[in-house]
Structures are given as C-alpha cells and as structure tokens.
N, C-alpha and C positions, 0 to 999 in steps of 0.2 A: 267557451272563450278561454277558460283556464287551460284546457288541453293545448290550444293553439299557442298560448304564451309559453307554456312549458316546453313545447316542441321548438319554438323559435329560440328560446334561451339555450336549449341543448344543441341545436344546429349552430348557433352563434359561437358557442364554446368550442365546438369541433373546428369551425372554420377559422376563427380569430386566434384562439389560444393554442390550438393544436391538441386539445384535450381528447383523451380516448380512454374508454373503460379498461382496456387491456394494457395500458401504458406501463403500469406497475411502478410508478415513482414511489419510492419507499418513504413516505411521510409518516410521522408518528412513531411512537415507541416500539410497537410490535409489528409494524408493516414490513420489516425487512425479512421476516421468515428465516430461512436457512442462511441467508447472506448477511450476517451480522457485521457491523462495521468494526474493524480491528481497533484496538486501543491506539491512541496517538495519531489516528488518521485525521487529516484536515481537508482532503479532497477525495471524493468517492465517485466511482463510476459504477452505475447499476447495470451495465451491459448495454445501455442505450443513452442515458442522460448522465451528465456530470453534475454532482451535487456538492455543496459546501457542507462541512461538518463542524459543529460547535458542541463541545462537551460530550462527544460521542453520539450526538443526535443530528439527523439531517436538518440543515438550516434552509435549504432551498435548492432547487434543481433546474437545469435547463428543461424546456418543455418540448422535446422532440417526440412526436407520436411514433411509437414503434410497434410493429406487429409481431406476434408469436412470443415464445418464451426465450428471452435473452438474458435472464438472470444468471445463467451459468457463467457468463463472462464478467460478472460483478467483481470489483476489486478496489482496493485503496490505491489512488493515484499519487498521493503525496502524504508523507508523514511529517509530524512536527519534528523539527530538528532537535537532536539530543535524545531521541528514543532508540531503543534496540531495533525496532523496525526500520527506522531511518538509517541507522548505522549499517544494517544488512543491505539495504538498497544501495547505499553509497559504495559499500564493499563489492557488491555484484557488478557495479558499473566501473570499477577501478581495474588497475593492472594486477591486483592481487590474484585474480582468476587466471592469469597467465601461468602462475606457479602451482596452482592446486585448486581443489574444490573446497568451497566454504562449508564449514560444519555448522548447520543451523542449530544444532543441539548444544553448542559450546560458545557462548558469547558472554563476556563479562565487561563491566565498566570499572575502570580504575579511577577512583576519586582523586588521587594525588596528581596524576598526569592529565586528567579529564579526557581520557581516551577509551574507546571501545576496542576490545581484543576479541577477534573471531578466529578460532582455530582453523587452520588450513590442512587439508589432507593433500600432501604434495604429490605432483605427478612424478617427480624424481627427487630422491633424498639421499644423495651420495654420502653425506656426513652424519646421517641418522639424527637430524635436528627435529625440533618440534615447532614448525613455523606457525605464525599467526598474522592475520591482516589487521593492522592497527588503523583505526579510523579516528581522526582528530575532530574536534568540535567545528573547525572551519571547513570540514568536508574533504580535507586531503587525507591520503592513505599511504601506507608503506607496509612492506612485508618485513616482519621481524622474525629471523630464523630461529631464535632462542636455542642456539647450540651451546652445549655444555661439555666440559672435558677437553682434552687435547685432541687436536686434529692431526692426522698424518700428512 
C-alpha cells in the first residue's frame, strides 16, 4: 500500500506541478554548481526557469520541466540598479556602443556625480581622445570624449 501511495504522489507531482528529477532548478546554497549567481543579480535564468534572487540566493523559480542539460544558458536577467553589472548592461544597450567597444576591465564609480564611467575603445579617434560611456543613476548615458590639449 505504501508503494502505491508513493507512486501516486510522484505521478501527481509530475502531472500537476511539472516536477522532474532532471529539471535542475537551483534551490539551496550549493545547488548552483558552476553557475553561481553574480553579485547584485535580482532575476536569474537557469537556462530553463526564471528565478527570483534575494541576498544572492534563489528565492523561487518558475516550474517548467526541461529536458537535458540547459545550464550552459544560465545568466542573470536583471541587476539591482546602481551596481557595476547594472551599469554595464545599461551601457551595452545604449548608443555608447556606436562609438566604440566597452572595456569591461575599466569601470569606475564617481561618488560626486553619482555616475559610472566605462572606458570606450573607440572605432575612430581622430583627436586622440580617451572616451568613456557615462551611465547616470536614472539609466541615461552619454559619451564623454575626455579630450585634453589643443585641437587642430
């Protein structure tokens, strides 16, 4: 009788909730394996399910049953506003990328202006300037060419 009840509960779980042993929803502290959640992430995609994140830990996920290994597609979908990761995503989606490539190795926060400055490697640089993509707290951006000296 116990085996029948256990079987019925397992089948009910599969049918009603979409549970599956290979679903791979990353619950718990060490369930993420190689796909650790990045700092300041507030919405995480494990390659199949979308999950909320609170204090760097999964708070709950959609329950789509997925087959196979989909963890290689895992990524943070949304960062907390005001973080370096957030600033980089805003810059990547802005017109800054029309002028050059963003340097992921060079990002700084200016406390006085409350802006993030991300160095740009310009596509064209006729005046030998040192451009940066400036990301403001409200999500707006601009390119600051940071030219010094006299221009001809």
